[in-house]
C-alpha positions in Angstrom: -190.2 -1.1 6.3 -189.5 -4.6 4.9 -189.0 -7.5 7.3 -185.4 -8.2 7.9 -184.3 -11.6 6.7 -182.2 -14.3 8.5 -179.4 -13.7 6.0 -179.3 -9.9 6.9 -179.2 -10.7 10.6 -176.4 -13.2 10.5 -173.0 -11.7 11.6 -170.3 -11.1 9.1 -168.1 -12.9 8.1 -170.4 -15.9 7.8 -168.2 -18.8 8.6 -169.4 -22.4 8.3 -168.3 -24.3 11.4 -168.5 -28.0 10.4 -167.1 -31.4 11.0 -167.8 -34.9 9.7 -170.0 -37.4 11.6 -167.0 -39.4 12.7 -165.4 -36.4 14.5 -165.6 -36.6 18.2 -167.7 -34.5 20.6 -164.4 -33.1 22.0 -163.3 -32.0 18.5 -166.7 -30.2 18.1 -166.4 -28.5 21.4 -162.9 -27.2 20.5 -164.0 -26.0 17.1 -167.1 -24.3 18.6 -165.0 -22.7 21.3 -162.4 -21.3 18.9 -165.1 -19.9 16.7 -167.2 -18.6 19.6 -170.3 -20.1 18.3 -173.0 -22.4 19.7 -173.4 -24.9 17.0 -171.4 -27.1 14.5 -172.9 -28.4 11.3 -172.2 -32.1 10.5 -171.4 -32.7 6.9 -170.9 -36.1 5.2 -167.8 -36.6 3.0 -169.7 -35.2 0.0 -170.3 -32.0 1.9 -174.1 -32.6 2.4 -175.7 -31.5 5.7 -176.6 -34.6 7.8 -176.9 -33.0 11.2 -176.2 -30.3 13.7 -174.6 -30.4 17.2 -175.4 -27.5 19.6 -174.3 -26.4 23.0 -177.5 -27.9 24.4 -176.8 -31.2 22.7 -173.4 -31.3 24.3 -175.0 -30.7 27.7 -178.1 -33.0 27.4 -176.8 -35.8 25.1 -173.2 -36.0 26.3 -172.6 -34.5 29.8 -175.9 -35.5 31.3 -175.4 -39.1 30.1 -171.7 -39.2 31.2 -170.5 -40.0 27.7 -166.7 -39.7 27.0 -166.4 -36.7 24.7 -163.1 -38.0 23.3 -164.7 -41.2 22.2 -168.2 -40.2 21.3 -168.7 -39.5 17.6 -171.0 -36.6 16.5 -173.2 -39.1 14.7 -174.2 -40.5 18.1 -175.4 -37.2 19.5 -176.3 -34.9 16.6 -179.7 -33.8 15.6 -180.2 -35.5 12.2 -181.7 -33.8 9.2 -182.1 -30.4 11.0 -184.8 -28.0 10.0 -183.3 -25.5 7.5 -184.6 -22.1 6.4 -184.1 -20.1 3.2 -182.0 -16.9 3.4 -184.9 -14.7 2.6 -187.1 -15.9 5.5 -188.2 -13.1 7.7 -186.5 -13.2 11.1 -189.8 -13.2 13.0 -190.9 -16.3 11.0 -187.6 -18.1 11.8 -187.9 -17.2 15.5 -191.5 -18.6 15.5 -190.0 -21.9 14.3 -187.4 -21.8 17.0 -190.0 -21.1 19.7 -192.5 -23.7 18.5 -189.9 -26.4 18.0 -187.5 -25.6 20.8 -184.6 -24.8 18.5 -181.9 -22.1 19.0 -180.1 -22.7 15.7 -181.3 -23.0 12.1 -179.1 -23.8 9.2 -179.6 -21.4 6.3 -179.7 -23.0 2.9 -180.0 -21.3 -0.5 -182.4 -22.6 -3.1 -179.5 -24.3 -4.9 -178.7 -26.3 -1.7 -175.7 -24.2 -0.7 -175.2 -23.9 3.0 -174.9 -20.2 3.9 -174.5 -20.4 7.7 -176.5 -20.8 10.8 -179.1 -18.4 12.1 -179.1 -18.4 15.9 -181.6 -17.0 18.4 -178.9 -14.5 19.4 -178.9 -13.1 15.8 -182.5 -12.1 16.2 -183.2 -8.4 17.1 -185.4 -7.7 20.1 -188.1 -6.2 17.8 -188.4 -9.4 15.8 -188.3 -11.6 18.9 -191.3 -9.6 20.2 -193.1 -10.0 16.9 -192.4 -13.7 16.9 -193.7 -14.2 20.4 -196.9 -12.5 19.3 -197.1 -14.8 16.3 -196.4 -17.9 18.4 -199.2 -16.9 20.8 -201.5 -16.3 17.8 -200.7 -19.8 16.4 -201.3 -21.4 19.8 -204.7 -19.6 20.0 -205.6 -20.8 16.5 -204.6 -24.4 17.3 -206.5 -24.3 20.6 -209.6 -23.0 18.7 -209.4 -26.0 16.4 -209.6 -28.5 19.2 
C-alpha cells in the first residue's frame, strides 16, 4: 500500500485561513475560532506566504508576554518563512519534520508555488504517527552514532 500523502490527509474542503501581517492578533484569533482551525497563514499584499501564526504562538508569544491582542500585529508574533512541504510528501515524513522541529502545522505548497492549505498534526493518522515516531528515533540514533 502506498504511503498516504499530506494532501490526501487534509480535511475537505481545504480552506486557506489567512490574514495580512498588519492584521491584529485579535483578528487572527477570531478567524481561527470561526474556522475551527489552529493556524492562520500570513500573506503579504501580493499573496505570498510570509509567516504563520498558531495557537501555540498566541499562547507563548502574546498571552505569556501580556501583549494586547487588539494592538499587536501578526508580524510581531508570527513564525517567519515557515517550513513548507509539497502535497505529495508522505504523512510519516511530514510528521517526522513536526517531531524533530517542534511544529504542529506545515503549510502545503505546490511546485508552482500555490498554497494548498495547512497540514496539521491532527490530520495525521495514528498509523503514520507511529511510523514517524519510529523514523524520528532512528534519525536520533544515527545522529548519536555520528558524534
